C-alpha beads as a LAMMPS data file, in Angstrom:
LAMMPS data file: protein, C-alpha beads

310 atoms
309 bonds

1 atom types
1 bond types

-500.0 500.0 xlo xhi
-500.0 500.0 ylo yhi
-500.0 500.0 zlo zhi

Masses

1 110.0

Atoms # bond

1 1 1 -216.656 152.079 114.670
2 1 1 -218.895 154.546 116.263
3 1 1 -216.659 154.404 119.473
4 1 1 -213.599 155.288 117.352
5 1 1 -215.237 158.233 115.807
6 1 1 -216.184 159.625 119.218
7 1 1 -212.679 159.301 120.489
8 1 1 -211.211 161.400 117.575
9 1 1 -212.243 164.731 118.643
10 1 1 -211.093 163.936 122.409
11 1 1 -207.660 162.880 121.103
12 1 1 -207.400 166.113 118.988
13 1 1 -208.228 168.246 121.956
14 1 1 -205.724 166.471 124.262
15 1 1 -202.981 166.923 121.654
16 1 1 -203.951 170.755 121.297
17 1 1 -203.782 171.291 125.071
18 1 1 -200.365 169.473 125.167
19 1 1 -198.988 171.863 122.535
20 1 1 -200.249 174.990 124.386
21 1 1 -198.859 173.869 127.699
22 1 1 -195.387 173.244 126.152
23 1 1 -195.506 176.562 124.355
24 1 1 -196.294 178.242 127.483
25 1 1 -193.484 176.728 129.287
26 1 1 -190.977 177.925 126.540
27 1 1 -192.146 181.461 126.579
28 1 1 -191.890 181.682 130.416
29 1 1 -188.287 180.816 130.406
30 1 1 -186.028 183.426 131.880
31 1 1 -182.538 183.864 130.845
32 1 1 -179.958 183.012 133.677
33 1 1 -176.869 184.504 131.902
34 1 1 -174.664 186.176 134.285
35 1 1 -174.163 189.829 134.140
36 1 1 -171.064 191.397 132.484
37 1 1 -169.523 192.081 135.931
38 1 1 -169.519 188.309 136.796
39 1 1 -171.891 188.375 139.728
40 1 1 -174.672 186.171 139.978
41 1 1 -177.907 187.606 138.521
42 1 1 -180.464 188.287 141.194
43 1 1 -184.003 187.043 139.894
44 1 1 -186.347 189.886 139.512
45 1 1 -190.134 189.379 139.336
46 1 1 -191.624 192.322 137.468
47 1 1 -194.972 193.710 138.807
48 1 1 -196.344 194.226 135.307
49 1 1 -195.475 193.103 131.782
50 1 1 -192.713 195.080 130.055
51 1 1 -194.203 198.269 128.408
52 1 1 -193.512 199.269 124.857
53 1 1 -192.076 202.456 123.563
54 1 1 -193.331 205.649 121.968
55 1 1 -193.176 206.976 118.467
56 1 1 -191.925 210.307 117.236
57 1 1 -194.412 212.752 115.878
58 1 1 -195.648 212.415 112.302
59 1 1 -193.163 213.633 109.740
60 1 1 -190.281 213.944 112.427
61 1 1 -188.777 210.620 112.304
62 1 1 -184.867 210.713 112.507
63 1 1 -185.219 214.530 112.492
64 1 1 -182.631 216.476 114.691
65 1 1 -184.462 218.560 117.317
66 1 1 -183.167 220.444 120.358
67 1 1 -183.957 218.604 123.657
68 1 1 -182.809 219.291 127.128
69 1 1 -181.451 216.738 129.675
70 1 1 -180.534 217.345 133.170
71 1 1 -177.086 215.989 134.261
72 1 1 -175.395 216.273 137.626
73 1 1 -172.471 218.419 138.727
74 1 1 -170.672 218.721 141.992
75 1 1 -169.144 222.013 142.706
76 1 1 -167.466 222.432 146.131
77 1 1 -169.966 220.798 148.698
78 1 1 -172.891 221.390 146.438
79 1 1 -174.539 219.160 143.795
80 1 1 -176.603 220.597 140.926
81 1 1 -178.763 219.559 138.397
82 1 1 -177.444 220.917 135.055
83 1 1 -179.694 221.384 131.940
84 1 1 -177.889 220.907 128.653
85 1 1 -179.560 221.200 125.203
86 1 1 -178.464 218.555 122.868
87 1 1 -179.371 218.040 119.124
88 1 1 -181.144 214.713 119.102
89 1 1 -182.443 212.790 116.159
90 1 1 -186.067 211.611 116.990
91 1 1 -186.655 207.857 116.920
92 1 1 -189.318 208.172 119.677
93 1 1 -191.394 210.752 121.357
94 1 1 -189.432 213.838 122.434
95 1 1 -189.538 212.939 126.261
96 1 1 -188.528 209.320 125.627
97 1 1 -185.612 210.589 123.234
98 1 1 -184.585 213.167 125.946
99 1 1 -184.402 210.196 128.460
100 1 1 -182.400 208.080 126.150
101 1 1 -179.911 211.007 125.550
102 1 1 -179.659 211.256 129.412
103 1 1 -178.870 207.786 129.959
104 1 1 -176.362 207.178 127.085
105 1 1 -175.345 210.663 125.696
106 1 1 -172.195 212.528 126.752
107 1 1 -172.594 215.756 128.728
108 1 1 -171.199 218.706 126.903
109 1 1 -169.876 220.974 129.614
110 1 1 -167.022 220.245 132.113
111 1 1 -167.826 218.706 135.286
112 1 1 -171.249 217.226 134.225
113 1 1 -171.844 213.629 134.503
114 1 1 -174.686 211.166 133.711
115 1 1 -176.916 210.405 136.682
116 1 1 -177.075 206.778 136.190
117 1 1 -174.139 204.236 135.922
118 1 1 -172.887 203.113 132.491
119 1 1 -175.146 200.426 130.997
120 1 1 -178.432 201.828 132.309
121 1 1 -180.981 201.724 129.575
122 1 1 -184.788 201.959 128.912
123 1 1 -186.954 198.804 129.225
124 1 1 -190.014 200.755 128.438
125 1 1 -191.751 204.207 128.225
126 1 1 -195.244 205.268 127.994
127 1 1 -197.155 208.450 128.233
128 1 1 -200.464 208.015 130.153
129 1 1 -202.380 211.253 130.255
130 1 1 -200.674 213.674 132.735
131 1 1 -197.967 210.900 133.806
132 1 1 -195.032 209.227 132.086
133 1 1 -194.027 205.790 132.894
134 1 1 -190.305 205.051 132.714
135 1 1 -188.894 201.647 133.273
136 1 1 -185.105 201.553 133.698
137 1 1 -182.749 198.397 133.663
138 1 1 -181.245 197.019 136.781
139 1 1 -178.043 199.205 136.475
140 1 1 -180.187 202.242 137.939
141 1 1 -179.974 200.608 141.207
142 1 1 -176.283 200.778 141.294
143 1 1 -176.103 204.524 141.561
144 1 1 -173.166 205.436 143.779
145 1 1 -173.599 207.028 147.172
146 1 1 -176.385 206.725 149.662
147 1 1 -180.085 207.530 149.268
148 1 1 -179.730 211.323 148.775
149 1 1 -177.361 210.711 145.698
150 1 1 -179.798 208.203 144.497
151 1 1 -182.690 210.479 144.646
152 1 1 -180.854 213.270 143.026
153 1 1 -180.258 210.891 140.098
154 1 1 -183.938 210.132 139.923
155 1 1 -184.856 213.814 140.036
156 1 1 -182.605 214.379 136.987
157 1 1 -184.718 211.955 135.276
158 1 1 -188.011 213.449 136.518
159 1 1 -186.874 217.069 135.376
160 1 1 -185.840 215.733 131.960
161 1 1 -189.113 214.132 131.273
162 1 1 -191.286 216.983 132.580
163 1 1 -189.322 219.529 130.511
164 1 1 -189.774 217.632 127.438
165 1 1 -193.452 216.731 127.808
166 1 1 -196.733 218.157 129.157
167 1 1 -196.749 215.696 132.169
168 1 1 -196.470 216.652 135.848
169 1 1 -195.696 213.270 137.284
170 1 1 -193.102 210.474 136.395
171 1 1 -193.683 206.744 137.656
172 1 1 -190.251 205.346 137.610
173 1 1 -189.563 201.609 137.797
174 1 1 -186.578 199.401 137.755
175 1 1 -186.957 196.102 136.082
176 1 1 -190.652 196.686 136.189
177 1 1 -190.711 197.106 139.916
178 1 1 -191.652 200.113 142.056
179 1 1 -191.020 198.447 145.405
180 1 1 -188.777 195.907 147.001
181 1 1 -184.983 195.345 146.138
182 1 1 -182.955 195.142 142.908
183 1 1 -179.252 194.519 143.143
184 1 1 -179.596 194.349 146.847
185 1 1 -180.704 197.984 147.091
186 1 1 -184.187 198.986 148.474
187 1 1 -185.944 200.953 145.591
188 1 1 -187.169 203.362 148.192
189 1 1 -183.683 204.714 148.288
190 1 1 -184.212 205.965 144.774
191 1 1 -187.713 207.407 145.174
192 1 1 -187.297 209.178 148.476
193 1 1 -189.805 209.904 151.113
194 1 1 -192.413 211.640 148.849
195 1 1 -192.963 208.652 146.255
196 1 1 -196.477 207.597 145.656
197 1 1 -198.203 205.142 143.239
198 1 1 -199.308 208.214 141.199
199 1 1 -195.411 208.909 140.482
200 1 1 -192.860 211.494 141.310
201 1 1 -193.162 215.143 140.798
202 1 1 -190.167 217.614 140.494
203 1 1 -188.562 218.378 143.748
204 1 1 -188.410 222.125 143.714
205 1 1 -185.880 222.059 146.694
206 1 1 -183.234 220.379 144.286
207 1 1 -180.442 222.654 143.393
208 1 1 -180.416 223.616 139.740
209 1 1 -177.351 225.071 138.434
210 1 1 -177.706 228.941 138.510
211 1 1 -176.064 229.160 135.095
212 1 1 -176.553 226.783 132.174
213 1 1 -174.807 227.499 128.724
214 1 1 -176.098 226.783 125.382
215 1 1 -173.320 228.663 123.351
216 1 1 -170.352 228.282 122.982
217 1 1 -169.447 224.641 123.438
218 1 1 -166.084 223.690 124.768
219 1 1 -163.536 223.814 122.177
220 1 1 -165.665 225.887 119.832
221 1 1 -163.781 228.193 117.298
222 1 1 -164.377 231.905 117.801
223 1 1 -164.124 233.823 114.586
224 1 1 -162.890 237.354 114.717
225 1 1 -162.593 239.178 117.971
226 1 1 -165.994 238.681 119.541
227 1 1 -167.353 235.711 121.458
228 1 1 -170.966 235.397 121.988
229 1 1 -172.393 233.634 125.044
230 1 1 -175.957 232.446 125.512
231 1 1 -177.820 230.409 128.024
232 1 1 -180.388 230.412 130.829
233 1 1 -179.678 231.841 134.426
234 1 1 -181.262 232.321 137.848
235 1 1 -178.900 234.696 139.430
236 1 1 -179.014 237.667 141.847
237 1 1 -180.141 240.870 139.970
238 1 1 -180.004 238.736 136.612
239 1 1 -176.447 239.661 136.211
240 1 1 -174.268 236.955 134.459
241 1 1 -170.495 237.933 134.605
242 1 1 -168.148 237.098 131.770
243 1 1 -164.582 236.876 131.600
244 1 1 -161.990 235.766 128.914
245 1 1 -158.436 234.690 129.747
246 1 1 -155.522 234.278 127.408
247 1 1 -153.244 231.257 127.188
248 1 1 -150.996 232.879 130.064
249 1 1 -153.923 233.439 132.280
250 1 1 -154.252 237.222 131.808
251 1 1 -157.681 238.663 131.534
252 1 1 -158.218 239.690 127.818
253 1 1 -161.818 240.789 128.162
254 1 1 -164.546 240.972 130.855
255 1 1 -168.133 242.206 131.091
256 1 1 -171.632 240.908 131.909
257 1 1 -174.929 240.152 130.598
258 1 1 -178.431 240.573 131.841
259 1 1 -180.900 237.966 132.051
260 1 1 -184.506 238.656 131.511
261 1 1 -185.145 238.589 135.290
262 1 1 -183.390 238.039 138.379
263 1 1 -183.573 234.899 140.815
264 1 1 -185.669 232.903 141.577
265 1 1 -186.842 233.320 138.074
266 1 1 -184.893 231.334 135.472
267 1 1 -184.626 233.191 132.239
268 1 1 -182.576 233.334 129.000
269 1 1 -179.482 235.540 128.748
270 1 1 -177.194 236.590 125.969
271 1 1 -174.037 238.529 125.943
272 1 1 -170.678 238.983 124.218
273 1 1 -167.023 240.014 124.821
274 1 1 -164.882 241.929 122.252
275 1 1 -161.152 241.120 122.379
276 1 1 -158.072 241.404 120.335
277 1 1 -157.277 237.943 118.863
278 1 1 -153.698 236.684 118.678
279 1 1 -152.049 236.297 115.347
280 1 1 -151.972 232.472 115.709
281 1 1 -154.498 229.918 117.003
282 1 1 -154.620 229.491 120.770
283 1 1 -156.908 228.005 123.391
284 1 1 -158.075 230.571 125.766
285 1 1 -160.513 230.072 128.705
286 1 1 -163.923 231.476 128.856
287 1 1 -165.395 232.052 132.374
288 1 1 -169.264 232.504 132.919
289 1 1 -170.026 233.092 136.658
290 1 1 -172.311 234.589 139.285
291 1 1 -170.566 237.313 141.191
292 1 1 -171.736 238.307 144.707
293 1 1 -173.504 241.546 144.574
294 1 1 -172.058 242.219 148.246
295 1 1 -168.234 241.546 147.588
296 1 1 -167.925 240.584 144.068
297 1 1 -166.731 237.042 145.054
298 1 1 -167.303 234.215 142.554
299 1 1 -170.055 231.855 143.283
300 1 1 -171.356 229.349 140.717
301 1 1 -169.071 229.296 137.704
302 1 1 -168.588 227.539 134.291
303 1 1 -165.124 227.545 132.625
304 1 1 -164.527 226.170 129.115
305 1 1 -161.767 226.385 126.581
306 1 1 -162.472 228.305 123.325
307 1 1 -160.040 228.502 120.249
308 1 1 -159.315 232.073 119.033
309 1 1 -157.107 233.752 116.577
310 1 1 -155.077 232.205 113.612

Bonds

1 1 1 2
2 1 2 3
3 1 3 4
4 1 4 5
5 1 5 6
6 1 6 7
7 1 7 8
8 1 8 9
9 1 9 10
10 1 10 11
11 1 11 12
12 1 12 13
13 1 13 14
14 1 14 15
15 1 15 16
16 1 16 17
17 1 17 18
18 1 18 19
19 1 19 20
20 1 20 21
21 1 21 22
22 1 22 23
23 1 23 24
24 1 24 25
25 1 25 26
26 1 26 27
27 1 27 28
28 1 28 29
29 1 29 30
30 1 30 31
31 1 31 32
32 1 32 33
33 1 33 34
34 1 34 35
35 1 35 36
36 1 36 37
37 1 37 38
38 1 38 39
39 1 39 40
40 1 40 41
41 1 41 42
42 1 42 43
43 1 43 44
44 1 44 45
45 1 45 46
46 1 46 47
47 1 47 48
48 1 48 49
49 1 49 50
50 1 50 51
51 1 51 52
52 1 52 53
53 1 53 54
54 1 54 55
55 1 55 56
56 1 56 57
57 1 57 58
58 1 58 59
59 1 59 60
60 1 60 61
61 1 61 62
62 1 62 63
63 1 63 64
64 1 64 65
65 1 65 66
66 1 66 67
67 1 67 68
68 1 68 69
69 1 69 70
70 1 70 71
71 1 71 72
72 1 72 73
73 1 73 74
74 1 74 75
75 1 75 76
76 1 76 77
77 1 77 78
78 1 78 79
79 1 79 80
80 1 80 81
81 1 81 82
82 1 82 83
83 1 83 84
84 1 84 85
85 1 85 86
86 1 86 87
87 1 87 88
88 1 88 89
89 1 89 90
90 1 90 91
91 1 91 92
92 1 92 93
93 1 93 94
94 1 94 95
95 1 95 96
96 1 96 97
97 1 97 98
98 1 98 99
99 1 99 100
100 1 100 101
101 1 101 102
102 1 102 103
103 1 103 104
104 1 104 105
105 1 105 106
106 1 106 107
107 1 107 108
108 1 108 109
109 1 109 110
110 1 110 111
111 1 111 112
112 1 112 113
113 1 113 114
114 1 114 115
115 1 115 116
116 1 116 117
117 1 117 118
118 1 118 119
119 1 119 120
120 1 120 121
121 1 121 122
122 1 122 123
123 1 123 124
124 1 124 125
125 1 125 126
126 1 126 127
127 1 127 128
128 1 128 129
129 1 129 130
130 1 130 131
131 1 131 132
132 1 132 133
133 1 133 134
134 1 134 135
135 1 135 136
136 1 136 137
137 1 137 138
138 1 138 139
139 1 139 140
140 1 140 141
141 1 141 142
142 1 142 143
143 1 143 144
144 1 144 145
145 1 145 146
146 1 146 147
147 1 147 148
148 1 148 149
149 1 149 150
150 1 150 151
151 1 151 152
152 1 152 153
153 1 153 154
154 1 154 155
155 1 155 156
156 1 156 157
157 1 157 158
158 1 158 159
159 1 159 160
160 1 160 161
161 1 161 162
162 1 162 163
163 1 163 164
164 1 164 165
165 1 165 166
166 1 166 167
167 1 167 168
168 1 168 169
169 1 169 170
170 1 170 171
171 1 171 172
172 1 172 173
173 1 173 174
174 1 174 175
175 1 175 176
176 1 176 177
177 1 177 178
178 1 178 179
179 1 179 180
180 1 180 181
181 1 181 182
182 1 182 183
183 1 183 184
184 1 184 185
185 1 185 186
186 1 186 187
187 1 187 188
188 1 188 189
189 1 189 190
190 1 190 191
191 1 191 192
192 1 192 193
193 1 193 194
194 1 194 195
195 1 195 196
196 1 196 197
197 1 197 198
198 1 198 199
199 1 199 200
200 1 200 201
201 1 201 202
202 1 202 203
203 1 203 204
204 1 204 205
205 1 205 206
206 1 206 207
207 1 207 208
208 1 208 209
209 1 209 210
210 1 210 211
211 1 211 212
212 1 212 213
213 1 213 214
214 1 214 215
215 1 215 216
216 1 216 217
217 1 217 218
218 1 218 219
219 1 219 220
220 1 220 221
221 1 221 222
222 1 222 223
223 1 223 224
224 1 224 225
225 1 225 226
226 1 226 227
227 1 227 228
228 1 228 229
229 1 229 230
230 1 230 231
231 1 231 232
232 1 232 233
233 1 233 234
234 1 234 235
235 1 235 236
236 1 236 237
237 1 237 238
238 1 238 239
239 1 239 240
240 1 240 241
241 1 241 242
242 1 242 243
243 1 243 244
244 1 244 245
245 1 245 246
246 1 246 247
247 1 247 248
248 1 248 249
249 1 249 250
250 1 250 251
251 1 251 252
252 1 252 253
253 1 253 254
254 1 254 255
255 1 255 256
256 1 256 257
257 1 257 258
258 1 258 259
259 1 259 260
260 1 260 261
261 1 261 262
262 1 262 263
263 1 263 264
264 1 264 265
265 1 265 266
266 1 266 267
267 1 267 268
268 1 268 269
269 1 269 270
270 1 270 271
271 1 271 272
272 1 272 273
273 1 273 274
274 1 274 275
275 1 275 276
276 1 276 277
277 1 277 278
278 1 278 279
279 1 279 280
280 1 280 281
281 1 281 282
282 1 282 283
283 1 283 284
284 1 284 285
285 1 285 286
286 1 286 287
287 1 287 288
288 1 288 289
289 1 289 290
290 1 290 291
291 1 291 292
292 1 292 293
293 1 293 294
294 1 294 295
295 1 295 296
296 1 296 297
297 1 297 298
298 1 298 299
299 1 299 300
300 1 300 301
301 1 301 302
302 1 302 303
303 1 303 304
304 1 304 305
305 1 305 306
306 1 306 307
307 1 307 308
308 1 308 309
309 1 309 310
């Protein structure tokens, strides 16, 4: 009798340990489903547990706010970071929301593209004092081009985060990793030679578009005979040139707008063009560009359709 009583706690303990071991085995199971493109999934061992996400400020949940994301644009032989301001409903902190818009949103202006391939998404986002930690899905490793193109894509992310938050550094991960390979690509291709465990800072040598528009957007309807142009610029002498062409390509109006300061400063600008609108609705082309102070030749330019008349 006493022997049976003594064994009962031991039996109960053994059963408890067996349940714990089985549960741990289940939770450690990793999905082996093939990716959508049909290729075998490469096993990825994260360096750290997946991070969580951030919350929007109190009272601002689902509230639309203007946030800036940096897209990429190739013009001639040069590639630029192009800031675009989008209205985004806050479902997270401002920097996390800006990154989500960068990864999944649609660029507004012609020629701008998302820096990472379709399907790239956030696995985690955290703000730790003066650093943001951004964990991207494996699609981030599929950036087209060589290391330079990959580093420009990552810099678009770094500039987006540091503009939206009071942080100086961004630690970027792919599938929880900062080293090794993902999708057969060395992650060092993305970080570049200046990477460190403390995260990445803005590369001030990256080309940022000399002119970035806020207004008008492509296809906007212009009421009356005056089109207003607003944005930010870093151009010689602070002069932003404006030109409006009608549906036949004839110049209908031209002028310029002065930014607050000239390059290398980057400051807001605002200007307008007055024109005689047609009697019926037509698509005209607005040109916003930097003209050479030496010979007047067009440097960086943005062209977009606007609807006038009618």
